[in-house]
matplotlib code that plots the C-alpha trace (Angstrom):
import matplotlib.pyplot as plt

x = [-75.8, -74.7, -76.0, -72.9, -70.7, -67.2, -68.0, -68.8, -67.0, -66.1, -62.4, -59.8, -57.4, -53.9, -52.5, -54.3, -51.9, -54.0, -51.2, -51.3, -55.3, -55.8, -59.6, -62.4, -65.7, -68.7, -71.4, -74.3, -75.5, -78.2, -75.4, -73.0, -75.5, -76.6, -73.1, -72.4, -75.7, -74.4, -71.0, -72.9, -75.4, -73.5, -69.8, -70.4, -68.3, -69.5, -68.6, -70.3, -71.0, -67.8, -66.8, -69.8, -69.1, -65.6, -66.5, -69.4, -66.6, -64.4, -67.3, -68.5, -64.5, -64.3, -67.4, -66.6, -63.2, -64.1, -61.6, -62.1, -61.7, -58.4, -57.6, -57.1, -58.7, -57.8, -60.5, -59.7, -62.6, -62.0, -64.5, -66.7, -70.5, -70.3, -71.8, -73.9, -76.3, -79.4, -78.6, -78.5, -78.7, -82.3, -84.9, -86.9, -84.2, -83.6, -87.1, -87.5, -84.2, -85.6, -82.7, -85.1, -88.9, -91.1]
y = [-44.4, -46.6, -46.7, -48.2, -45.2, -44.6, -47.0, -46.2, -42.7, -42.4, -41.7, -44.3, -42.6, -41.9, -44.5, -47.3, -49.1, -50.7, -52.7, -54.9, -56.0, -59.2, -58.8, -56.0, -57.0, -54.7, -55.8, -54.5, -52.7, -55.6, -58.3, -55.8, -55.2, -58.9, -60.4, -57.1, -58.0, -61.9, -61.1, -59.0, -61.7, -65.1, -64.1, -61.1, -58.8, -55.4, -54.3, -51.6, -52.0, -51.9, -54.9, -56.6, -55.6, -57.1, -60.5, -60.5, -60.2, -62.8, -65.3, -64.3, -64.8, -68.2, -69.4, -68.1, -69.6, -73.2, -72.5, -75.6, -76.8, -76.5, -73.1, -69.8, -66.6, -63.2, -60.5, -56.9, -55.4, -51.8, -50.6, -50.9, -50.3, -47.1, -44.9, -47.7, -48.0, -46.1, -47.3, -51.1, -52.2, -51.1, -53.2, -50.2, -48.3, -51.5, -51.7, -48.0, -48.4, -51.6, -53.5, -56.2, -57.4, -57.7]
z = [4.5, 7.6, 11.2, 12.6, 13.5, 11.8, 8.9, 5.2, 5.0, 1.6, 1.9, 3.3, 6.2, 5.1, 7.7, 6.0, 3.7, 1.2, -0.3, 2.8, 2.5, 0.7, 0.5, 1.6, 2.5, 3.4, 6.2, 6.3, 9.4, 10.1, 10.2, 12.0, 14.8, 15.2, 15.8, 18.3, 20.2, 20.0, 21.3, 24.3, 24.9, 24.2, 25.1, 27.8, 25.5, 25.5, 22.0, 19.8, 16.1, 14.5, 16.7, 15.3, 11.7, 12.4, 13.9, 11.0, 8.3, 9.9, 10.0, 6.6, 5.2, 6.9, 5.4, 2.2, 2.1, 3.6, 6.3, 8.5, 12.0, 13.9, 12.3, 14.4, 13.3, 15.0, 15.2, 16.1, 17.8, 17.6, 20.3, 23.4, 24.4, 26.1, 23.3, 22.3, 25.2, 23.8, 20.1, 18.9, 22.3, 22.4, 20.7, 20.0, 18.0, 16.1, 15.2, 14.3, 12.1, 10.2, 11.8, 13.8, 13.1, 16.2]

ax = plt.figure().add_subplot(projection="3d")
ax.plot(x, y, z, "-o")
ax.set_aspect("equal")
plt.show()
């Protein structure tokens, strides 16, 4: 079960053409929310957990494939913060769900 909404369902939407995907990465809630919170605090980008997941996946891919300096990577951030103010932005919520320590 995932805490990032809209991720982890056991079906692939019909609009997803799997033949166009080179590689799939699974990102856990802890890393997804870490990156979302980092985008908010360091970049002022008011995003949700799905955007954190996308950014974490991009960084993971870049590191795993040794993509060096001078390269560009485009990350599509699919949400905003509106629905998440009482969730992963809240330190108590993160602690209660085991996604951060004191």
